[in-house]
N, C-alpha and C positions, 0 to 999 in steps of 0.2 A: 504494499499500499504506499501511496506517496507521502512524503514527509511534509509536515506543515511548514511552509515558508512565510515569514512575515517581513517583507521588505518593500522598498519603494516601487518595485516592479509590479506590485499588486495594484490592480485597477478594476473598475467595473467592466466586466467582459462583454456583457450583452450589448453595450453601445460602442465597443471598440471596433473601429473600421478596419484595423489591421487584422484582427482575428476573423472578422467577417470575410475579408479578402482571402485569408487562408482557407476558410470553410466553404466558400462559394462553390468551387468545383466539386468538392467532397459531397456537399449536399445534393448537388445535381446528380452525381453518380449514385448516391444512396437511392434517391427516388426513381432513378432509372435502372435500378436493380444491378448496378456495377458495384457489388458489395466489396469485393477484394480492393478495388481502387479507392473507394470511400474510406474503408477502414484503414488503409495505409495512411492516408492523410489525417484521419482522426487520431491515429497513434502518434503522428508527428506533432499534432496540436497537444497531445497528452504530454509528450516530452518537454514541451515548452511551457505548458500550464498544468503541470501535474497537481498543483495545489488547489485547482479549481474543479468544481463538479462538471463543467460543460463537456469536456472530452469523454468522460465516462458516460454521460447521458447520451451523447451522440453515438457512441459505440453500442449502447443499449438500444437506441432507436433503430440502428442497423439490424439488430436481431429481431426487433419488433416487426419490421417490414419483411422479414423472411417468413414470419408467421402469418402475416396478413392475407396472402392469397388463399390459404387453407388453414383456418384456425383449428381444425381437427389435429393437425400435427403438433406433437409436443417436443419435437427434436430440438427446438431452440429455446425452450422454456428456461432451462437451467442457466444458460449463458445470459440470457436476457435479464433474468432476475439478479444474477450476480452483478451485472453492470449497473442496474438500478440500485442494488444495495450499496455499491460503492459510491454512486452519486449521493445517496442519502448520508453515508458516513462522512464524506469529505464536506458536503453542504452543511451538515450539522456542526462540523468543526469550525467552519467559517461563521456560522450563525451565532455560536456560543462565544467565539473569540474575537470577532471583528465586527464592531458596531456599524462600520461603514459598508460592510457586506451583508448586513442582516436581511434587507429586502431581496437582494438578488439570490441569497442563499435560500430564502423562504420560497422563492419562485421555483427553484430546482427541487426542493423538497416537495412542494405541492405537485409538481409535474411527475416526479419519480414515483411518489405514492399513488398518484392518479393512474399512471400506466400499469402499475402493479395490480391496482384495483380492477382495471379493465380486463387484465389477463385472468385474475382469479374468478371474476364474474362470468367468463365466457361459458357458453352452454356445454362446451366439452370438458370444462374444469369443475365448475359448480362448487368452488370452495368459498361458500358464502361468508363464513366467519372471517376469513382472511380478506375477502373483498371489502367487507364492512369495516374491518380494522384499518385497512389501507385507505379507505374512503374518508374515514374520520380524520386521519392524519393529514390527508390531502386537503381537506376543508379547513382544518386548523391553520395550515400554512398559507392557504389561499387567502384567508381573511387578513393575514399579516401582510402578504405581498401586494394585495389590492389597494392598501392604503396609500401607496405611492406609485400608481400605475402611470404617472407622468414620467417616471424614470426611463421607462421603455414601453413601446407598444406591445412588446412580447408579453408583459405582465397582464395585459388585458385578456389573453387567450383563456385562462382558467376562470376568470370572473365572467367572461362571455357565456361559457358553457354552463356555469353555475346559474346565471340569470335565466338562461333559456330553459334549463332542465330542473329548476328548483322544485317544481311540483312533481315531475316525472320521477326524480330520484327516490323520494320517500315511498312512492307508490310501488317501485320496482325493488327497492332496497329498504324494507321496513326497519331494519336494524339501525338505519341512519336517522330515523324520525326524532329520536331524543336529542341528537346532536344539532339537527337543523333548527330546533327551537331556539338556539343561541345565535343563529345567524339571521341577517335581515332577509326579508321576503325577496324573492327574485323578481325580475322584470323581464318578461319574455321579448318584448319589443326592444328593449335596451340591449339584451343579450344578442339579439340578431344584428343590430347596428354595431355593436362591439366586434362581433365575429367578422363582419364585413370589413371593418377597419383593420383587424389583424390580418385577414386574408389578402388585403391590398397593400399594407404598409409594413408588416413585420418581416424579419429576416429568418430567424431560426423556426418560428412557429407558423410561418405563412402557409406552407403546403399542408400542414396538418389542419389549420384553420379552414383552408379551402376544401379539404376532404369532408370535414364536419359540416360546413355550409352546404356543400353539394348534397349530403345525405339528408340534412334537415329540410332543405328546400324540396327534395324529392319525396321524403316520407311523411313530413309533418306540415309543411306550408302549402302543399298542393301547387307548387310552382316548378313543374317539371321542365318547362323551357329554361328557367334560370338554372336548374340543376344541370341540364344538358349543356349549357354554355360553359360551365365550370368543368364538367366531365370531358367535354371535347378539348378544352385547354390542357387539362391534366394528361390526357391520353396523347395528344400531339407533342406536348413538352417532354413527356417521359414514356416514349413508345415501348420500352422494354418492361414497364411495370405491369405485371399480370393482373394485379387488382384493378388498376385504373382502366386497363383494356376491357376487363369484364364488366366494370360498372358503366363504362361508355356504351358497350353493346346493350346493356340493360336499359339505359336511358333512351337510346335510339328506339328499342322496342317499345317502351312505355309511352313514347311520344308518337308512336305509330309510323316511324320513318323506317319502314321495312327495307326499302331499296338501299338506303345507306347502311342499315344494320347488317345485311346479308354478307358483304365481304369482310366486315369487322368480325363477325362471328366465325366466318370460314377460317380467318386468319388465326383465331383462337385454337381451333381444332388442328390446324396445321402446326402450330407451335407445340401443342400437346404431342402430336405424332413425332416431332423432332426432338422432344425431350428437353425443351427450353425451361430453365428454372422458373418455378412459380405457376407454370401451366400444367394443370393436372385435372383430375375427375371433377373437382368442384366447378371450375371454369368450364369444363366440357359439358357438364350438365346444363348450365345456363345456355351456352352457345348452341347446343344441339336442339334444345327446346325452341329457341328463337327460330332457328332454321326450319324446324318442323312446322311451326306457325306460318312462316314465310311461304312454304310450299303448299300448305293446306289452304291458305288464303287465295292461292292461284290454282286451286283445284288440281294440283299435281300430287295426288294422294300417294303414289308409290314412293316418290322422293320424301314426302312428309313422313311416311311410315319408317323410312330408314333413320331419319334424325330422331324421331320419338323413341325408336328402339335404342338409339345411342344414349338418349337421356335416361332411359331406364337402366341401361347397363352402367352408365357413369354413377347414377344414383345408388345402385347396389354395391358398386365398388367402394364407395365411401359411406355406406350404410346410412344413406339419407332417404330411406323409403318413406318417411313421414312428411317430407317436404312437399310443397305445392308443385314444383316442376315435375317431380317423380309422379305424383298422383294424377296430375292433369295429363301428363304424357300417357299414362296407362288408360285414362278415360278416353282420350282421343283415339288411341290405338284400338281399344275395345270397340268403339263406334265404327272406326274405319274397316276393321275386319268383319264386323256384323254387316256393314254395307256390302262387303264382298261376299257375304254369306259363308264366311269362314267362322262358324260359331264356336268351334273348339278353341281357336286362338283367342277369339273375343272373350270367351269365358275365362281363359287363363288370366287376362288383364283385369277382368271384373274381380277375380279372387284376390289379385295383388292389392287392389283398392280396399277390398273388404278386410284383408289381413293387416293393413298399415294405416287405416284412418278410422276416425270415430264416425258415428252415424250422422253427426251434425255437419261434418265436413262437406262442402259443396260437391267435391268429386264423388263422395259416397252417395249423396242424393242424386247425382247425375246418372247413377247406374241402375236406379230402380226400374225405370221403364225398359231399359236395355236388358236387365235380367229376365223380365217377363218375355220379351221378344225371343231371347235365346232359349228359354225353356220351351216355349211354343214351337219354335223351329226344330229344336232337338226331338220333340214329341212327333212332330210331323215326319222328321227323317226316319225315326224308329218304325212308325206305321208303314211308311213306303218301303223300308227295308224288309218288313215282314210280308208284305204283299208280294214283293219280288221273289221271295223265297217260295 
């Protein structure tokens, strides 16, 4: 672990233009999935600023983005958590020993605990106690760092997310309710404004803010066009980033831009076939479903079935049989095979839906009439078979 230096060379790093110049190419490499190049530069920054939490946080961020394309993988968890723990240890040292670094240290403490909380709360980890504990600590240091957000626009990032999600947090993480009683009520509109400010003007947190803004506009603000603008920018700026590639395809699909979506989705599948890092079954499940929809909308049913079957295969590969894309792919396949009077195959997909969804799920409801049709046609086939004998 780095030694604590207390000398005149220490200065506020977040606003240091020289450090930003050193980090510019590395951050671009990070978000463009050139991890080896990015980490080489981050380690160089670490040699120069070993006493500061920034390089450890950036190295942890690199591990985080290896997780992002497929959060089901846990291969990078240990290294990610180790870097975030190093960030916390060094930031606490600065926080306790240097009054002039208190606010900046609080920012890194809030960020590191926040990222740990995000990992622990992931559906594949479900470590709720650890998530709640990290969340409490993140909120504690966020409250300290936000007091002087004029120091750097970077400090607005956590405040923006808190303001926007202040009601959502206790609903999804009940363990945090008692803690939030001691924090001011959030302001959703202000949070969105702050997030836009960070997305436009920050250096270290700009791309993270853009990602959150894209997701919020798409999922919560019903602004799919706004989300698409950001998604297109991120994809074109970082074309090797599998997560941005997939999300861009998703936004084109949800905006009904099928013609533009088709080559974007095809490229995802080509990169999976080529073994490009970050491109795997999760992205394949999305891309295949979109292409299935594309061909079905053009009445090219044989092509549509090929891609829906790929969706099902990718879903089963990552054990995502309860997800919407998987279930709807099965539903469309069942209907298409029934349309072709191939009732045996149609029934197979009906069974997949019944095995992997609750009765209230739209896909489950969608097979009711289809089941009746299949049973009727199978009875007819049996009667016909008996007559022929």
